[in-house]
Structures are given as structure tokens and as C-alpha cells.
mmCIF file as gemmi writes it, N, C-alpha and C atoms, coordinates in Angstrom:
data_model
loop_
_atom_site.group_PDB
_atom_site.id
_atom_site.type_symbol
_atom_site.label_atom_id
_atom_site.label_alt_id
_atom_site.label_comp_id
_atom_site.label_asym_id
_atom_site.label_entity_id
_atom_site.label_seq_id
_atom_site.pdbx_PDB_ins_code
_atom_site.Cartn_x
_atom_site.Cartn_y
_atom_site.Cartn_z
_atom_site.occupancy
_atom_site.B_iso_or_equiv
_atom_site.pdbx_formal_charge
_atom_site.auth_seq_id
_atom_site.auth_asym_id
_atom_site.pdbx_PDB_model_num
ATOM 1 N N . MET Axp A 1 ? 3.703 35.279 -15.277 1 0 ? 1 A 1
ATOM 2 C CA . MET Axp A 1 ? 4.086 34.689 -14.084 1 0 ? 1 A 1
ATOM 3 C C . MET Axp A 1 ? 4.969 34.136 -14.312 1 0 ? 1 A 1
ATOM 4 N N . GLU Axp A 2 ? 6.055 34.384 -13.395 1 0 ? 2 A 1
ATOM 5 C CA . GLU Axp A 2 ? 7.407 33.384 -14.183 1 0 ? 2 A 1
ATOM 6 C C . GLU Axp A 2 ? 7.103 32.623 -12.633 1 0 ? 2 A 1
ATOM 7 N N . ASN Axp A 3 ? 8.138 31.013 -13.585 1 0 ? 3 A 1
ATOM 8 C CA . ASN Axp A 3 ? 8.186 29.921 -13.272 1 0 ? 3 A 1
ATOM 9 C C . ASN Axp A 3 ? 8.992 29.353 -12.786 1 0 ? 3 A 1
ATOM 10 N N . LEU Axp A 4 ? 9.041 29.177 -11.497 1 0 ? 4 A 1
ATOM 11 C CA . LEU Axp A 4 ? 10.055 28.948 -10.488 1 0 ? 4 A 1
ATOM 12 C C . LEU Axp A 4 ? 10.123 27.335 -10.895 1 0 ? 4 A 1
ATOM 13 N N . PRO Axp A 5 ? 11.797 26.821 -10.429 1 0 ? 5 A 1
ATOM 14 C CA . PRO Axp A 5 ? 12.394 25.872 -10.38 1 0 ? 5 A 1
ATOM 15 C C . PRO Axp A 5 ? 12.066 24.818 -9.318 1 0 ? 5 A 1
ATOM 16 N N . PRO Axp A 6 ? 11.528 23.882 -9.678 1 0 ? 6 A 1
ATOM 17 C CA . PRO Axp A 6 ? 10.908 22.714 -8.252 1 0 ? 6 A 1
ATOM 18 C C . PRO Axp A 6 ? 11.549 22.713 -7.07 1 0 ? 6 A 1
ATOM 19 N N . PRO Axp A 7 ? 11.078 22.793 -5.854 1 0 ? 7 A 1
ATOM 20 C CA . PRO Axp A 7 ? 12.173 22.986 -5.026 1 0 ? 7 A 1
ATOM 21 C C . PRO Axp A 7 ? 12.743 21.384 -4.993 1 0 ? 7 A 1
ATOM 22 N N . PRO Axp A 8 ? 14.456 21.476 -3.914 1 0 ? 8 A 1
ATOM 23 C CA . PRO Axp A 8 ? 15.053 19.956 -4.415 1 0 ? 8 A 1
ATOM 24 C C . PRO Axp A 8 ? 14.353 18.61 -3.807 1 0 ? 8 A 1
ATOM 25 N N . ILE Axp A 9 ? 14.699 18.081 -4.349 1 0 ? 9 A 1
ATOM 26 C CA . ILE Axp A 9 ? 14.478 16.65 -3.512 1 0 ? 9 A 1
ATOM 27 C C . ILE Axp A 9 ? 14.998 16.647 -2.231 1 0 ? 9 A 1
ATOM 28 N N . CYS Axp A 10 ? 13.887 15.629 -1.429 1 0 ? 10 A 1
ATOM 29 C CA . CYS Axp A 10 ? 14.855 15.58 0.058 1 0 ? 10 A 1
ATOM 30 C C . CYS Axp A 10 ? 15.49 14.192 0.28 1 0 ? 10 A 1
ATOM 31 N N . ALA Axp A 11 ? 16.597 14.542 1.032 1 0 ? 11 A 1
ATOM 32 C CA . ALA Axp A 11 ? 17.071 13.425 1.055 1 0 ? 11 A 1
ATOM 33 C C . ALA Axp A 11 ? 16.834 12.298 1.672 1 0 ? 11 A 1
ATOM 34 N N . SER Axp A 12 ? 16.161 12.727 2.823 1 0 ? 12 A 1
ATOM 35 C CA . SER Axp A 12 ? 15.328 11.993 4.07 1 0 ? 12 A 1
ATOM 36 C C . SER Axp A 12 ? 13.857 11.301 3.721 1 0 ? 12 A 1
ATOM 37 N N . CYS Axp A 13 ? 13.399 12.157 3.482 1 0 ? 13 A 1
ATOM 38 C CA . CYS Axp A 13 ? 11.975 11.414 2.304 1 0 ? 13 A 1
ATOM 39 C C . CYS Axp A 13 ? 11.954 11.384 1.336 1 0 ? 13 A 1
ATOM 40 N N . GLY Axp A 14 ? 12.643 11.992 -0.054 1 0 ? 14 A 1
ATOM 41 C CA . GLY Axp A 14 ? 12.303 11.428 -1.123 1 0 ? 14 A 1
ATOM 42 C C . GLY Axp A 14 ? 11.539 12.781 -1.664 1 0 ? 14 A 1
ATOM 43 N N . LYS Axp A 15 ? 10.872 14.088 -1.377 1 0 ? 15 A 1
ATOM 44 C CA . LYS Axp A 15 ? 10.065 14.02 -2.32 1 0 ? 15 A 1
ATOM 45 C C . LYS Axp A 15 ? 10.052 15.709 -2.416 1 0 ? 15 A 1
ATOM 46 N N . ASN Axp A 16 ? 9.865 16.121 -3.068 1 0 ? 16 A 1
ATOM 47 C CA . ASN Axp A 16 ? 10.095 17.857 -3.148 1 0 ? 16 A 1
ATOM 48 C C . ASN Axp A 16 ? 9.445 18.83 -2.195 1 0 ? 16 A 1
ATOM 49 N N . HIS Axp A 17 ? 10.3 19.489 -1.542 1 0 ? 17 A 1
ATOM 50 C CA . HIS Axp A 17 ? 10.208 20.241 -0.522 1 0 ? 17 A 1
ATOM 51 C C . HIS Axp A 17 ? 11.405 21.147 -0.644 1 0 ? 17 A 1
ATOM 52 N N . SER Axp A 18 ? 10.555 22.464 0.725 1 0 ? 18 A 1
ATOM 53 C CA . SER Axp A 18 ? 12.282 23.079 0.869 1 0 ? 18 A 1
ATOM 54 C C . SER Axp A 18 ? 11.923 23.112 2.082 1 0 ? 18 A 1
ATOM 55 N N . GLY Axp A 19 ? 12.763 23.564 2.65 1 0 ? 19 A 1
ATOM 56 C CA . GLY Axp A 19 ? 12.718 23.391 4.1 1 0 ? 19 A 1
ATOM 57 C C . GLY Axp A 19 ? 12.938 22.276 5.299 1 0 ? 19 A 1
ATOM 58 N N . VAL Axp A 20 ? 12.694 22.458 6.724 1 0 ? 20 A 1
ATOM 59 C CA . VAL Axp A 20 ? 12.988 21.035 7.157 1 0 ? 20 A 1
ATOM 60 C C . VAL Axp A 20 ? 12.074 20.029 6.864 1 0 ? 20 A 1
ATOM 61 N N . CYS Axp A 21 ? 12.381 18.809 6.802 1 0 ? 21 A 1
ATOM 62 C CA . CYS Axp A 21 ? 11.322 17.336 5.948 1 0 ? 21 A 1
ATOM 63 C C . CYS Axp A 21 ? 10.622 17.599 7.59 1 0 ? 21 A 1
ATOM 64 N N . ARG Axp A 22 ? 9.296 17.239 7.221 1 0 ? 22 A 1
ATOM 65 C CA . ARG Axp A 22 ? 8.144 17.226 8.955 1 0 ? 22 A 1
ATOM 66 C C . ARG Axp A 22 ? 8.711 15.596 8.862 1 0 ? 22 A 1
ATOM 67 N N . LYS Axp A 23 ? 8.897 14.778 7.442 1 0 ? 23 A 1
ATOM 68 C CA . LYS Axp A 23 ? 8.756 13.059 8.116 1 0 ? 23 A 1
ATOM 69 C C . LYS Axp A 23 ? 10.337 13.087 8.957 1 0 ? 23 A 1
ATOM 70 N N . THR Axp A 24 ? 11.348 13.753 9.274 1 0 ? 24 A 1
ATOM 71 C CA . THR Axp A 24 ? 12.636 13.488 9.914 1 0 ? 24 A 1
ATOM 72 C C . THR Axp A 24 ? 12.123 14.657 11.393 1 0 ? 24 A 1
ATOM 73 N N . SER Axp A 25 ? 11.667 15.668 10.944 1 0 ? 25 A 1
ATOM 74 C CA . SER Axp A 25 ? 11.467 16.115 12.297 1 0 ? 25 A 1
ATOM 75 C C . SER Axp A 25 ? 10.656 15.623 13.272 1 0 ? 25 A 1
ATOM 76 N N . GLY Axp A 26 ? 9.124 14.707 12.36 1 0 ? 26 A 1
ATOM 77 C CA . GLY Axp A 26 ? 8.483 14.017 13.753 1 0 ? 26 A 1
ATOM 78 C C . GLY Axp A 26 ? 7.127 15.014 13.423 1 0 ? 26 A 1
ATOM 79 N N . ALA Axp A 27 ? 7.094 16.425 12.853 1 0 ? 27 A 1
ATOM 80 C CA . ALA Axp A 27 ? 6.287 16.798 12.432 1 0 ? 27 A 1
ATOM 81 C C . ALA Axp A 27 ? 4.707 16.914 11.811 1 0 ? 27 A 1
ATOM 82 N N . CYS Axp A 28 ? 3.622 17.536 12.068 1 0 ? 28 A 1
ATOM 83 C CA . CYS Axp A 28 ? 3.056 17.358 11.375 1 0 ? 28 A 1
ATOM 84 C C . CYS Axp A 28 ? 2.429 17.516 9.886 1 0 ? 28 A 1
ATOM 85 N N . TYR Axp A 29 ? 2.197 16.476 9.301 1 0 ? 29 A 1
ATOM 86 C CA . TYR Axp A 29 ? 1.84 16.477 7.468 1 0 ? 29 A 1
ATOM 87 C C . TYR Axp A 29 ? 1.279 17.928 7.164 1 0 ? 29 A 1
ATOM 88 N N . GLY Axp A 30 ? 0.213 18.498 7.942 1 0 ? 30 A 1
ATOM 89 C CA . GLY Axp A 30 ? -0.805 19.299 8.003 1 0 ? 30 A 1
ATOM 90 C C . GLY Axp A 30 ? -0.049 20.886 8.617 1 0 ? 30 A 1
ATOM 91 N N . CYS Axp A 31 ? 0.314 20.918 9.337 1 0 ? 31 A 1
ATOM 92 C CA . CYS Axp A 31 ? 0.439 22.62 9.717 1 0 ? 31 A 1
ATOM 93 C C . CYS Axp A 31 ? 1.859 22.166 10.448 1 0 ? 31 A 1
ATOM 94 N N . GLY Axp A 32 ? 2.621 21.1 10.189 1 0 ? 32 A 1
ATOM 95 C CA . GLY Axp A 32 ? 4.518 21.65 10.748 1 0 ? 32 A 1
ATOM 96 C C . GLY Axp A 32 ? 4.209 21.355 12.671 1 0 ? 32 A 1
ATOM 97 N N . SER Axp A 33 ? 3.641 21.518 13.174 1 0 ? 33 A 1
ATOM 98 C CA . SER Axp A 33 ? 3.273 21.31 14.639 1 0 ? 33 A 1
ATOM 99 C C . SER Axp A 33 ? 4.009 20.25 15.061 1 0 ? 33 A 1
ATOM 100 N N . THR Axp A 34 ? 4.941 20.181 16.03 1 0 ? 34 A 1
ATOM 101 C CA . THR Axp A 34 ? 5.56 18.636 16.243 1 0 ? 34 A 1
ATOM 102 C C . THR Axp A 34 ? 4.465 18.386 17.878 1 0 ? 34 A 1
ATOM 103 N N . ASP Axp A 35 ? 3.067 18.864 18.003 1 0 ? 35 A 1
ATOM 104 C CA . ASP Axp A 35 ? 2.413 18.8 19.298 1 0 ? 35 A 1
ATOM 105 C C . ASP Axp A 35 ? 1.638 17.906 18.454 1 0 ? 35 A 1
ATOM 106 N N . HIS Axp A 36 ? 1.529 17.309 17.484 1 0 ? 36 A 1
ATOM 107 C CA . HIS Axp A 36 ? 0.207 16.446 16.987 1 0 ? 36 A 1
ATOM 108 C C . HIS Axp A 36 ? 0.441 16.206 15.53 1 0 ? 36 A 1
ATOM 109 N N . LYS Axp A 37 ? 0.492 14.438 15.401 1 0 ? 37 A 1
ATOM 110 C CA . LYS Axp A 37 ? 0.196 13.82 14.119 1 0 ? 37 A 1
ATOM 111 C C . LYS Axp A 37 ? -0.342 14.637 13.294 1 0 ? 37 A 1
ATOM 112 N N . VAL Axp A 38 ? -0.657 14.312 12.22 1 0 ? 38 A 1
ATOM 113 C CA . VAL Axp A 38 ? -1.78 14.627 10.963 1 0 ? 38 A 1
ATOM 114 C C . VAL Axp A 38 ? -2.781 13.739 11.26 1 0 ? 38 A 1
ATOM 115 N N . LYS Axp A 39 ? -2.465 12.903 11.741 1 0 ? 39 A 1
ATOM 116 C CA . LYS Axp A 39 ? -4.052 11.696 11.987 1 0 ? 39 A 1
ATOM 117 C C . LYS Axp A 39 ? -4.857 12.258 13.28 1 0 ? 39 A 1
ATOM 118 N N . ASP Axp A 40 ? -4.431 12.887 14.707 1 0 ? 40 A 1
ATOM 119 C CA . ASP Axp A 40 ? -5.184 13.476 15.613 1 0 ? 40 A 1
ATOM 120 C C . ASP Axp A 40 ? -5.077 15.396 15.319 1 0 ? 40 A 1
ATOM 121 N N . TYR Axp A 41 ? -5.114 15.866 13.256 1 0 ? 41 A 1
ATOM 122 C CA . TYR Axp A 41 ? -4.631 17.613 13.324 1 0 ? 41 A 1
ATOM 123 C C . TYR Axp A 41 ? -5.952 17.697 14.011 1 0 ? 41 A 1
ATOM 124 N N . PRO Axp A 42 ? -6.35 18.877 15.196 1 0 ? 42 A 1
ATOM 125 C CA . PRO Axp A 42 ? -7.069 19.296 15.285 1 0 ? 42 A 1
ATOM 126 C C . PRO Axp A 42 ? -8.583 20.303 14.951 1 0 ? 42 A 1
ATOM 127 N N . LYS Axp A 43 ? -7.738 20.97 13.404 1 0 ? 43 A 1
ATOM 128 C CA . LYS Axp A 43 ? -8.669 21.793 13.329 1 0 ? 43 A 1
ATOM 129 C C . LYS Axp A 43 ? -8.892 20.867 11.659 1 0 ? 43 A 1
ATOM 130 N N . GLN Axp A 44 ? -9.339 19.655 11.315 1 0 ? 44 A 1
ATOM 131 C CA . GLN Axp A 44 ? -9.038 18.073 10.327 1 0 ? 44 A 1
ATOM 132 C C . GLN Axp A 44 ? -11.183 18.857 10.307 1 0 ? 44 A 1
ATOM 133 N N . ASN Axp A 45 ? -11.422 19.154 9.436 1 0 ? 45 A 1
ATOM 134 C CA . ASN Axp A 45 ? -12.895 18.66 8.379 1 0 ? 45 A 1
ATOM 135 C C . ASN Axp A 45 ? -13.458 17.675 9.226 1 0 ? 45 A 1
ATOM 136 N N . GLU Axp A 46 ? -14.522 17.985 10.257 1 0 ? 46 A 1
ATOM 137 C CA . GLU Axp A 46 ? -14.748 16.814 11.089 1 0 ? 46 A 1
ATOM 138 C C . GLU Axp A 46 ? -15.546 16.027 9.905 1 0 ? 46 A 1
ATOM 139 N N . THR Axp A 47 ? -16.602 17.013 8.941 1 0 ? 47 A 1
ATOM 140 C CA . THR Axp A 47 ? -17.378 15.864 8.211 1 0 ? 47 A 1
ATOM 141 C C . THR Axp A 47 ? -17.226 15.32 6.891 1 0 ? 47 A 1
ATOM 142 N N . ALA Axp A 48 ? -16.064 16.328 6.599 1 0 ? 48 A 1
ATOM 143 C CA . ALA Axp A 48 ? -15.261 14.965 6.104 1 0 ? 48 A 1
ATOM 144 C C . ALA Axp A 48 ? -14.942 13.683 6.47 1 0 ? 48 A 1
ATOM 145 N N . LEU Axp A 49 ? -14.703 13.675 7.831 1 0 ? 49 A 1
ATOM 146 C CA . LEU Axp A 49 ? -14.349 12.064 8.534 1 0 ? 49 A 1
ATOM 147 C C . LEU Axp A 49 ? -15.211 11.312 8.894 1 0 ? 49 A 1
ATOM 148 N N . ALA Axp A 50 ? -16.7 12.233 8.822 1 0 ? 50 A 1
ATOM 149 C CA . ALA Axp A 50 ? -18.159 11.424 8.559 1 0 ? 50 A 1
ATOM 150 C C . ALA Axp A 50 ? -18.559 11.069 7.29 1 0 ? 50 A 1
ATOM 151 N N . ASN Axp A 51 ? -18.609 11.264 6.849 1 0 ? 51 A 1
ATOM 152 C CA . ASN Axp A 51 ? -19.155 10.727 5.415 1 0 ? 51 A 1
ATOM 153 C C . ASN Axp A 51 ? -17.944 9.989 4.712 1 0 ? 51 A 1
ATOM 154 N N . TYR Axp A 52 ? -16.779 9.466 5.255 1 0 ? 52 A 1
ATOM 155 C CA . TYR Axp A 52 ? -15.525 8.799 4.695 1 0 ? 52 A 1
ATOM 156 C C . TYR Axp A 52 ? -16.782 7.324 5.796 1 0 ? 52 A 1
ATOM 157 N N . ILE Axp A 53 ? -16.561 6.5 4.259 1 0 ? 53 A 1
ATOM 158 C CA . ILE Axp A 53 ? -16.895 4.834 4.347 1 0 ? 53 A 1
ATOM 159 C C . ILE Axp A 53 ? -15.613 3.888 4.549 1 0 ? 53 A 1
ATOM 160 N N . LYS Axp A 54 ? -15.525 3.458 5.4 1 0 ? 54 A 1
ATOM 161 C CA . LYS Axp A 54 ? -14.26 2.152 5.483 1 0 ? 54 A 1
ATOM 162 C C . LYS Axp A 54 ? -15.195 1.42 4.527 1 0 ? 54 A 1
ATOM 163 N N . PRO Axp A 55 ? -13.885 0.814 3.591 1 0 ? 55 A 1
ATOM 164 C CA . PRO Axp A 55 ? -14.603 -0.285 2.547 1 0 ? 55 A 1
ATOM 165 C C . PRO Axp A 55 ? -14.255 -2 3.589 1 0 ? 55 A 1
ATOM 166 N N . PRO Axp A 56 ? -15.347 -2.44 3.566 1 0 ? 56 A 1
ATOM 167 C CA . PRO Axp A 56 ? -15.07 -4.211 4.265 1 0 ? 56 A 1
ATOM 168 C C . PRO Axp A 56 ? -13.738 -4.384 4.056 1 0 ? 56 A 1
ATOM 169 N N . PRO Axp A 57 ? -13.603 -5.542 4.868 1 0 ? 57 A 1
ATOM 170 C CA . PRO Axp A 57 ? -12.697 -6.321 4.718 1 0 ? 57 A 1
ATOM 171 C C . PRO Axp A 57 ? -12.343 -7.382 4.357 1 0 ? 57 A 1
ATOM 172 N N . THR Axp A 58 ? -11.32 -7.607 3.149 1 0 ? 58 A 1
ATOM 173 C CA . THR Axp A 58 ? -11.511 -8.403 2.195 1 0 ? 58 A 1
ATOM 174 C C . THR Axp A 58 ? -11.797 -10.227 2.903 1 0 ? 58 A 1
ATOM 175 N N . SER Axp A 59 ? -12.321 -10.633 2.371 1 0 ? 59 A 1
ATOM 176 C CA . SER Axp A 59 ? -11.327 -12.489 2.557 1 0 ? 59 A 1
ATOM 177 C C . SER Axp A 59 ? -11.766 -13.276 1.285 1 0 ? 59 A 1
ATOM 178 N N . GLY Axp A 60 ? -10.931 -14.156 1.76 1 0 ? 60 A 1
ATOM 179 C CA . GLY Axp A 60 ? -11.131 -14.821 0.645 1 0 ? 60 A 1
ATOM 180 C C . GLY Axp A 60 ? -10.443 -16.318 1.133 1 0 ? 60 A 1
ATOM 181 N N . ARG Axp A 61 ? -10.14 -17.328 -0.325 1 0 ? 61 A 1
ATOM 182 C CA . ARG Axp A 61 ? -10.037 -18.787 0.457 1 0 ? 61 A 1
ATOM 183 C C . ARG Axp A 61 ? -8.858 -19.179 -0.047 1 0 ? 61 A 1
ATOM 184 N N . VAL Axp A 62 ? -8.114 -20.01 -0.3 1 0 ? 62 A 1
ATOM 185 C CA . VAL Axp A 62 ? -6.993 -20.612 -0.669 1 0 ? 62 A 1
ATOM 186 C C . VAL Axp A 62 ? -6.583 -21.738 -0.537 1 0 ? 62 A 1
ATOM 187 N N . TYR Axp A 63 ? -6.828 -22.066 -1.714 1 0 ? 63 A 1
ATOM 188 C CA . TYR Axp A 63 ? -6.953 -23.692 -1.884 1 0 ? 63 A 1
ATOM 189 C C . TYR Axp A 63 ? -6.366 -24.713 -2.788 1 0 ? 63 A 1
ATOM 190 N N . SER Axp A 64 ? -5.35 -25.88 -2.337 1 0 ? 64 A 1
ATOM 191 C CA . SER Axp A 64 ? -3.978 -26.177 -2.523 1 0 ? 64 A 1
ATOM 192 C C . SER Axp A 64 ? -4.443 -27.771 -3.227 1 0 ? 64 A 1
ATOM 193 N N . THR Axp A 65 ? -3.334 -27.846 -4.065 1 0 ? 65 A 1
ATOM 194 C CA . THR Axp A 65 ? -3.56 -29.695 -4.82 1 0 ? 65 A 1
ATOM 195 C C . THR Axp A 65 ? -2.249 -29.947 -4.313 1 0 ? 65 A 1
ATOM 196 N N . THR Axp A 66 ? -3.019 -31.338 -4.155 1 0 ? 66 A 1
ATOM 197 C CA . THR Axp A 66 ? -1.251 -32.588 -4.148 1 0 ? 66 A 1
ATOM 198 C C . THR Axp A 66 ? -1.77 -32.957 -5.499 1 0 ? 66 A 1
ATOM 199 N N . ARG Axp A 67 ? -0.519 -33.587 -5.464 1 0 ? 67 A 1
ATOM 200 C CA . ARG Axp A 67 ? 0.192 -34.134 -6.812 1 0 ? 67 A 1
ATOM 201 C C . ARG Axp A 67 ? -0.749 -34.733 -7.037 1 0 ? 67 A 1
ATOM 202 N N . ASP Axp A 68 ? -1.405 -36.072 -6.899 1 0 ? 68 A 1
ATOM 203 C CA . ASP Axp A 68 ? -2.402 -37.41 -6.843 1 0 ? 68 A 1
ATOM 204 C C . ASP Axp A 68 ? -3.734 -36.531 -7.274 1 0 ? 68 A 1
ATOM 205 N N . GLN Axp A 69 ? -4.019 -35.11 -7.001 1 0 ? 69 A 1
ATOM 206 C CA . GLN Axp A 69 ? -5.216 -34.406 -7.246 1 0 ? 69 A 1
ATOM 207 C C . GLN Axp A 69 ? -5.211 -33.643 -8.525 1 0 ? 69 A 1
ATOM 208 N N . ALA Axp A 70 ? -4.082 -33.492 -8.715 1 0 ? 70 A 1
ATOM 209 C CA . ALA Axp A 70 ? -3.552 -32.239 -9.809 1 0 ? 70 A 1
ATOM 210 C C . ALA Axp A 70 ? -3.253 -33.814 -11.151 1 0 ? 70 A 1
ATOM 211 N N . ALA Axp A 71 ? -2.47 -35.248 -10.407 1 0 ? 71 A 1
ATOM 212 C CA . ALA Axp A 71 ? -2.152 -36.483 -11.846 1 0 ? 71 A 1
ATOM 213 C C . ALA Axp A 71 ? -4.001 -36.956 -11.856 1 0 ? 71 A 1
ATOM 214 N N . LYS Axp A 72 ? -4.76 -36.626 -11.627 1 0 ? 72 A 1
ATOM 215 C CA . LYS Axp A 72 ? -6.004 -37.185 -11.495 1 0 ? 72 A 1
ATOM 216 C C . LYS Axp A 72 ? -7.086 -36.078 -12.332 1 0 ? 72 A 1
ATOM 217 N N . ALA Axp A 73 ? -7.032 -35.097 -12.192 1 0 ? 73 A 1
ATOM 218 C CA . ALA Axp A 73 ? -7.706 -33.116 -12.944 1 0 ? 73 A 1
ATOM 219 C C . ALA Axp A 73 ? -6.977 -33.904 -14.514 1 0 ? 73 A 1
ATOM 220 N N . SER Axp A 74 ? -5.773 -34.159 -14.587 1 0 ? 74 A 1
ATOM 221 C CA . SER Axp A 74 ? -4.98 -33.703 -15.701 1 0 ? 74 A 1
ATOM 222 C C . SER Axp A 74 ? -5.189 -35.549 -16.573 1 0 ? 74 A 1
ATOM 223 N N . GLU Axp A 75 ? -5.92 -36.603 -16.299 1 0 ? 75 A 1
ATOM 224 C CA . GLU Axp A 75 ? -6.246 -37.601 -16.908 1 0 ? 75 A 1
ATOM 225 C C . GLU Axp A 75 ? -7.67 -37.47 -17.341 1 0 ? 75 A 1
ATOM 226 N N . PHE Axp A 76 ? -7.883 -35.653 -17.334 1 0 ? 76 A 1
ATOM 227 C CA . PHE Axp A 76 ? -9.545 -35.622 -17.341 1 0 ? 76 A 1
ATOM 228 C C . PHE Axp A 76 ? -9.394 -34.494 -18.583 1 0 ? 76 A 1
ATOM 229 N N . GLY Axp A 77 ? -8.005 -33.93 -18.88 1 0 ? 77 A 1
ATOM 230 C CA . GLY Axp A 77 ? -7.828 -32.853 -19.705 1 0 ? 77 A 1
ATOM 231 C C . GLY Axp A 77 ? -8.246 -31.608 -19.041 1 0 ? 77 A 1
ATOM 232 N N . ASP Axp A 78 ? -7.988 -30.995 -18.28 1 0 ? 78 A 1
ATOM 233 C CA . ASP Axp A 78 ? -7.697 -30.014 -17.664 1 0 ? 78 A 1
ATOM 234 C C . ASP Axp A 78 ? -6.348 -29.646 -17.029 1 0 ? 78 A 1
ATOM 235 N N . SER Axp A 79 ? -6.359 -28.505 -17.681 1 0 ? 79 A 1
ATOM 236 C CA . SER Axp A 79 ? -5.086 -27.301 -18.043 1 0 ? 79 A 1
ATOM 237 C C . SER Axp A 79 ? -3.83 -27.223 -16.793 1 0 ? 79 A 1
ATOM 238 N N . THR Axp A 80 ? -4.641 -28.562 -15.773 1 0 ? 80 A 1
ATOM 239 C CA . THR Axp A 80 ? -2.804 -28.393 -15.146 1 0 ? 80 A 1
ATOM 240 C C . THR Axp A 80 ? -2.134 -29.768 -15.004 1 0 ? 80 A 1
ATOM 241 N N . ASP Axp A 81 ? -1.779 -29.832 -16.316 1 0 ? 81 A 1
ATOM 242 C CA . ASP Axp A 81 ? -0.318 -30.604 -16.671 1 0 ? 81 A 1
ATOM 243 C C . ASP Axp A 81 ? 1.606 -30.175 -15.941 1 0 ? 81 A 1
ATOM 244 N N . ALA Axp A 82 ? 1.085 -29.035 -15.058 1 0 ? 82 A 1
ATOM 245 C CA . ALA Axp A 82 ? 2.337 -27.841 -15.373 1 0 ? 82 A 1
ATOM 246 C C . ALA Axp A 82 ? 2.112 -28.946 -13.805 1 0 ? 82 A 1
ATOM 247 N N . LEU Axp A 83 ? 1.212 -29.077 -12.821 1 0 ? 83 A 1
ATOM 248 C CA . LEU Axp A 83 ? 1.189 -28.568 -11.619 1 0 ? 83 A 1
ATOM 249 C C . LEU Axp A 83 ? 1.359 -30.561 -11.485 1 0 ? 83 A 1
ATOM 250 N N . ALA Axp A 84 ? 1.835 -31.348 -12.479 1 0 ? 84 A 1
ATOM 251 C CA . ALA Axp A 84 ? 1.301 -32.924 -11.513 1 0 ? 84 A 1
ATOM 252 C C . ALA Axp A 84 ? 3.259 -33.139 -12.637 1 0 ? 84 A 1
ATOM 253 N N . ALA Axp A 85 ? 3.156 -32.595 -13.128 1 0 ? 85 A 1
ATOM 254 C CA . ALA Axp A 85 ? 4.931 -32.716 -13.333 1 0 ? 85 A 1
ATOM 255 C C . ALA Axp A 85 ? 5.7 -32.483 -12.327 1 0 ? 85 A 1
ATOM 256 N N . PRO Axp A 86 ? 6.554 -33.438 -11.959 1 0 ? 86 A 1
ATOM 257 C CA . PRO Axp A 86 ? 7.452 -33.726 -10.802 1 0 ? 86 A 1
ATOM 258 C C . PRO Axp A 86 ? 8.447 -32.453 -11.084 1 0 ? 86 A 1
ATOM 259 N N . VAL Axp A 87 ? 9.356 -32.096 -9.853 1 0 ? 87 A 1
ATOM 260 C CA . VAL Axp A 87 ? 10.23 -30.903 -9.179 1 0 ? 87 A 1
ATOM 261 C C . VAL Axp A 87 ? 11.567 -31.573 -9.277 1 0 ? 87 A 1
ATOM 262 N N . THR Axp A 88 ? 12.239 -30.567 -10.441 1 0 ? 88 A 1
ATOM 263 C CA . THR Axp A 88 ? 13.624 -30.634 -10.266 1 0 ? 88 A 1
ATOM 264 C C . THR Axp A 88 ? 13.916 -29.912 -9.486 1 0 ? 88 A 1
ATOM 265 N N . THR Axp A 89 ? 14.95 -30.174 -9.206 1 0 ? 89 A 1
ATOM 266 C CA . THR Axp A 89 ? 16.021 -29.465 -7.624 1 0 ? 89 A 1
ATOM 267 C C . THR Axp A 89 ? 17.31 -29.428 -8.541 1 0 ? 89 A 1
């Protein structure tokens, strides 16, 4: 089997492929048709989509510390001395 060189790097999308760039032409990445996008690909395996479990949305809390809170915490030996330091500009 002969090793062929890789396809050239596309100037539009930065990927290695030959022929017309599907990103530039707006064609479906699955089949190359301009009638639809890959998310609407008519021949897509529906059982694979049915088995896909969407991960739950992430949530969290953000806490902020005032200079006074940081100074009080540093009195107790916490490692927040950097937060209590004045900001110089």
C-alpha cells in the first residue's frame, strides 16, 4: 500500500482536506449537500440521538471578599494576606 501525502491545509478553515471547503460553501459536513446542515442531516442515526444523555447544566456560587473581611481573616492566621494588601497603581 502506497502512503499518500496528507491533503493540503485549507486557508478558510485550517483543516486538512481537498476539494471545496464545506465551511466556506455552507454545505453539510456529513454529506456535502447545501440543502441542510449536519445538525439536520436526514440520514443521521436516530437511535444514537435517542441514546444521547445531555449533561445537566452547571451551577455554582461566586463569593467576594471585602478588604475588611480579608483583614479580619488574616488576624486569625488564614492565608488571605494577599487579599488584604492594598492595591497600588
